[in-house]
N, CA, C and O atoms as CSV, one atom per row, in Angstrom:
chain,resi,resn,atom,element,x,y,z
A,1,UNK,N,N,0.800,-1.191,0.000
A,1,UNK,CA,C,0.000,0.000,0.000
A,1,UNK,C,C,0.845,1.257,0.000
A,1,UNK,O,O,0.456,2.262,-0.595
A,2,UNK,N,N,1.979,1.220,0.648
A,2,UNK,CA,C,2.819,2.417,0.689
A,2,UNK,C,C,3.382,2.729,-0.686
A,2,UNK,O,O,3.530,3.897,-1.046
A,3,UNK,N,N,3.691,1.712,-1.444
A,3,UNK,CA,C,4.196,1.960,-2.795
A,3,UNK,C,C,3.129,2.620,-3.652
A,3,UNK,O,O,3.428,3.499,-4.461
A,4,UNK,N,N,1.885,2.195,-3.474
A,4,UNK,CA,C,0.793,2.776,-4.249
A,4,UNK,C,C,0.653,4.258,-3.924
A,4,UNK,O,O,0.519,5.078,-4.832
A,5,UNK,N,N,0.683,4.609,-2.650
A,5,UNK,CA,C,0.569,6.010,-2.243
A,5,UNK,C,C,1.774,6.797,-2.752
A,5,UNK,O,O,1.633,7.940,-3.187
A,6,UNK,N,N,2.933,6.199,-2.700
A,6,UNK,CA,C,4.139,6.858,-3.182
A,6,UNK,C,C,4.033,7.094,-4.690
A,6,UNK,O,O,4.421,8.151,-5.187
A,7,UNK,N,N,3.509,6.112,-5.406
A,7,UNK,CA,C,3.347,6.251,-6.846
A,7,UNK,C,C,2.396,7.372,-7.213
A,7,UNK,O,O,2.630,8.081,-8.192
A,8,UNK,N,N,1.338,7.547,-6.457
A,8,UNK,CA,C,0.400,8.642,-6.732
A,8,UNK,C,C,1.052,9.995,-6.499
A,8,UNK,O,O,0.833,10.945,-7.251
A,9,UNK,N,N,1.843,10.065,-5.460
A,9,UNK,CA,C,2.517,11.325,-5.160
A,9,UNK,C,C,3.528,11.672,-6.254
A,9,UNK,O,O,3.650,12.836,-6.638
A,10,UNK,N,N,4.230,10.700,-6.740
A,10,UNK,CA,C,5.254,10.937,-7.749
A,10,UNK,C,C,4.646,11.211,-9.130
A,10,UNK,O,O,5.269,11.885,-9.951
A,11,UNK,N,N,3.458,10.705,-9.391
A,11,UNK,CA,C,2.910,10.857,-10.731
A,11,UNK,C,C,2.682,12.329,-11.080
A,11,UNK,O,O,2.868,12.725,-12.230
A,12,UNK,N,N,2.288,13.130,-10.113
A,12,UNK,CA,C,2.076,14.548,-10.388
A,12,UNK,C,C,3.390,15.215,-10.797
A,12,UNK,O,O,3.427,15.985,-11.756
A,13,UNK,N,N,4.451,14.923,-10.079
A,13,UNK,CA,C,5.765,15.480,-10.412
A,13,UNK,C,C,6.270,14.953,-11.740
A,13,UNK,O,O,6.877,15.692,-12.515
A,14,UNK,N,N,6.025,13.692,-12.006
A,14,UNK,CA,C,6.450,13.106,-13.275
A,14,UNK,C,C,5.655,13.692,-14.426
A,14,UNK,O,O,6.198,13.920,-15.507
A,15,UNK,N,N,4.364,13.939,-14.198
A,15,UNK,CA,C,3.551,14.552,-15.246
A,15,UNK,C,C,4.061,15.956,-15.567
A,15,UNK,O,O,4.132,16.341,-16.734
A,16,UNK,N,N,4.410,16.712,-14.544
A,16,UNK,CA,C,4.959,18.051,-14.756
A,16,UNK,C,C,6.259,17.986,-15.539
A,16,UNK,O,O,6.492,18.772,-16.457
A,17,UNK,N,N,7.097,17.037,-15.158
A,17,UNK,CA,C,8.389,16.882,-15.840
A,17,UNK,C,C,8.176,16.501,-17.306
A,17,UNK,O,O,8.830,17.043,-18.197
A,18,UNK,N,N,7.259,15.570,-17.544
A,18,UNK,CA,C,6.976,15.153,-18.922
A,18,UNK,C,C,6.430,16.310,-19.740
A,18,UNK,O,O,6.773,16.464,-20.912
A,19,UNK,N,N,5.582,17.123,-19.127
A,19,UNK,CA,C,5.019,18.277,-19.831
A,19,UNK,C,C,6.125,19.283,-20.177
A,19,UNK,O,O,6.156,19.815,-21.287
A,20,UNK,N,N,7.018,19.540,-19.241
A,20,UNK,CA,C,8.135,20.474,-19.507
A,20,UNK,C,C,9.040,19.926,-20.596
A,20,UNK,O,O,9.476,20.667,-21.477
A,21,UNK,N,N,9.327,18.623,-20.537
A,21,UNK,CA,C,10.175,18.006,-21.540
A,21,UNK,C,C,9.523,18.073,-22.921
A,21,UNK,O,O,10.186,18.388,-23.909
A,22,UNK,N,N,8.238,17.780,-22.988
A,22,UNK,CA,C,7.525,17.838,-24.264
A,22,UNK,C,C,7.555,19.249,-24.837
A,22,UNK,O,O,7.762,19.427,-26.038
A,23,UNK,N,N,7.351,20.256,-23.984
A,23,UNK,CA,C,7.381,21.635,-24.453
A,23,UNK,C,C,8.786,22.011,-24.937
A,23,UNK,O,O,8.930,22.678,-25.961
A,24,UNK,N,N,9.811,21.589,-24.212
A,24,UNK,CA,C,11.182,21.884,-24.620
A,24,UNK,C,C,11.495,21.221,-25.955
A,24,UNK,O,O,12.173,21.817,-26.792
A,25,UNK,N,N,11.016,20.005,-26.167
A,25,UNK,CA,C,11.250,19.322,-27.439
A,25,UNK,C,C,10.538,20.039,-28.586
A,25,UNK,O,O,11.097,20.175,-29.674
A,26,UNK,N,N,9.304,20.499,-28.345
A,26,UNK,CA,C,8.587,21.241,-29.386
A,26,UNK,C,C,9.299,22.541,-29.718
A,26,UNK,O,O,9.425,22.898,-30.890
A,27,UNK,N,N,9.770,23.257,-28.691
A,27,UNK,CA,C,10.488,24.512,-28.924
A,27,UNK,C,C,11.774,24.267,-29.702
A,27,UNK,O,O,12.113,25.026,-30.610
A,28,UNK,N,N,12.482,23.210,-29.344
A,28,UNK,CA,C,13.725,22.874,-30.027
A,28,UNK,C,C,13.458,22.527,-31.489
A,28,UNK,O,O,14.216,22.934,-32.369
A,29,UNK,N,N,12.386,21.778,-31.755
A,29,UNK,CA,C,12.046,21.415,-33.124
A,29,UNK,C,C,11.715,22.658,-33.943
A,29,UNK,O,O,12.162,22.784,-35.083
A,30,UNK,N,N,10.944,23.568,-33.378
A,30,UNK,CA,C,10.620,24.820,-34.083
A,30,UNK,C,C,11.883,25.617,-34.401
A,30,UNK,O,O,12.029,26.154,-35.499
A,31,UNK,N,N,12.793,25.689,-33.428
A,31,UNK,CA,C,14.044,26.432,-33.620
A,31,UNK,C,C,14.895,25.795,-34.725
A,31,UNK,O,O,15.451,26.500,-35.567
A,32,UNK,N,N,14.993,24.464,-34.717
A,32,UNK,CA,C,15.790,23.789,-35.754
A,32,UNK,C,C,15.161,23.950,-37.128
A,32,UNK,O,O,15.876,24.114,-38.116
A,33,UNK,N,N,13.832,23.905,-37.208
A,33,UNK,CA,C,13.167,24.093,-38.501
A,33,UNK,C,C,13.403,25.501,-39.023
A,33,UNK,O,O,13.633,25.688,-40.218
A,34,UNK,N,N,13.350,26.493,-38.141
A,34,UNK,CA,C,13.591,27.877,-38.549
A,34,UNK,C,C,15.029,28.032,-39.048
A,34,UNK,O,O,15.268,28.708,-40.049
A,35,UNK,N,N,15.971,27.421,-38.367
A,35,UNK,CA,C,17.365,27.489,-38.794
A,35,UNK,C,C,17.538,26.813,-40.147
A,35,UNK,O,O,18.262,27.323,-41.001
A,36,UNK,N,N,16.889,25.684,-40.354
A,36,UNK,CA,C,16.999,24.973,-41.630
A,36,UNK,C,C,16.410,25.812,-42.757
A,36,UNK,O,O,16.962,25.846,-43.857
A,37,UNK,N,N,15.289,26.491,-42.493
A,37,UNK,CA,C,14.692,27.359,-43.517
A,37,UNK,C,C,15.630,28.509,-43.861
A,37,UNK,O,O,15.777,28.860,-45.032
A,38,UNK,N,N,16.272,29.104,-42.843
A,38,UNK,CA,C,17.220,30.195,-43.091
A,38,UNK,C,C,18.389,29.717,-43.937
A,38,UNK,O,O,18.786,30.382,-44.894
A,39,UNK,N,N,18.939,28.559,-43.580
A,39,UNK,CA,C,20.087,28.033,-44.324
A,39,UNK,C,C,19.695,27.695,-45.758
A,39,UNK,O,O,20.461,27.964,-46.684
A,40,UNK,N,N,18.536,27.121,-45.954
A,40,UNK,CA,C,18.087,26.777,-47.298
A,40,UNK,C,C,17.864,28.042,-48.114
A,40,UNK,O,O,18.185,28.075,-49.302
A,41,UNK,N,N,17.327,29.066,-47.503
A,41,UNK,CA,C,17.100,30.325,-48.195
A,41,UNK,C,C,18.398,31.016,-48.559
A,41,UNK,O,O,18.498,31.614,-49.631
A,42,UNK,N,N,19.386,30.948,-47.698
A,42,UNK,CA,C,20.651,31.614,-47.982
A,42,UNK,C,C,21.441,30.863,-49.054
A,42,UNK,O,O,22.211,31.478,-49.792
A,43,UNK,N,N,21.262,29.549,-49.150
A,43,UNK,CA,C,21.956,28.782,-50.186
A,43,UNK,C,C,21.356,29.039,-51.559
A,43,UNK,O,O,22.070,29.009,-52.562
A,44,UNK,N,N,20.047,29.293,-51.618
A,44,UNK,CA,C,19.391,29.520,-52.905
A,44,UNK,C,C,19.576,30.950,-53.401
A,44,UNK,O,O,19.533,31.197,-54.606
A,45,UNK,N,N,19.779,31.885,-52.490
A,45,UNK,CA,C,19.914,33.293,-52.878
A,45,UNK,C,C,21.280,33.527,-53.518
A,45,UNK,O,O,22.277,32.975,-53.051
A,46,UNK,N,N,21.345,34.331,-54.573
A,46,UNK,CA,C,22.637,34.653,-55.199
A,46,UNK,C,C,23.447,35.565,-54.286
A,46,UNK,O,O,22.872,36.228,-53.422
A,47,UNK,N,N,24.762,35.615,-54.453
A,47,UNK,CA,C,25.585,36.518,-53.648
A,47,UNK,C,C,25.121,37.956,-53.842
A,47,UNK,O,O,24.666,38.327,-54.924
A,48,UNK,N,N,25.236,38.752,-52.805
A,48,UNK,CA,C,24.707,40.112,-52.850
A,48,UNK,C,C,25.461,41.005,-53.834
A,48,UNK,O,O,24.851,41.896,-54.424
A,49,UNK,N,N,26.764,40.800,-54.031
A,49,UNK,CA,C,27.524,41.675,-54.921
A,49,UNK,C,C,27.351,41.260,-56.387
A,49,UNK,O,O,27.575,42.073,-57.284
A,50,UNK,N,N,26.968,40.044,-56.633
A,50,UNK,CA,C,26.738,39.591,-57.995
A,50,UNK,C,C,27.998,39.105,-58.694
A,50,UNK,O,O,27.907,38.242,-59.567
A,51,UNK,N,N,29.144,39.612,-58.354
A,51,UNK,CA,C,30.394,39.251,-59.004
A,51,UNK,C,C,31.278,38.349,-58.136
A,51,UNK,O,O,32.314,37.885,-58.610
A,52,UNK,N,N,30.915,38.099,-56.931
A,52,UNK,CA,C,31.728,37.278,-56.047
A,52,UNK,C,C,31.697,35.834,-56.527
A,52,UNK,O,O,30.628,35.278,-56.776
A,53,UNK,N,N,32.875,35.231,-56.656
A,53,UNK,CA,C,32.974,33.840,-57.048
A,53,UNK,C,C,32.870,33.608,-58.545
A,53,UNK,O,O,32.907,32.456,-58.979
A,54,UNK,N,N,32.746,34.624,-59.330
A,54,UNK,CA,C,32.630,34.470,-60.777
A,54,UNK,C,C,34.017,34.446,-61.414
A,54,UNK,O,O,34.886,35.252,-61.080
A,55,UNK,N,N,34.202,33.517,-62.325
A,55,UNK,CA,C,35.504,33.384,-62.982
A,55,UNK,C,C,35.304,33.556,-64.493
A,55,UNK,O,O,34.428,32.931,-65.092
A,56,UNK,N,N,36.126,34.407,-65.088
A,56,UNK,CA,C,36.104,34.588,-66.540
A,56,UNK,C,C,37.397,34.010,-67.106
A,56,UNK,O,O,38.435,34.671,-67.106
A,57,UNK,N,N,37.325,32.773,-67.588
A,57,UNK,CA,C,38.528,32.129,-68.162
A,57,UNK,C,C,38.456,32.104,-69.658
A,57,UNK,O,O,39.371,31.605,-70.312
């Protein structure tokens, strides 16, 4: 019986921890997606000066 009571007490704390972890994972995923979009956009955009990296052979 004591284990059962202990389990009930811990479940609230574990639920809070799981909720915080889930929120942190969602925030991290959003941040990584935003970074990936920025990197993809910068790779597709031409250089700002237009002549950088151009070779006339």
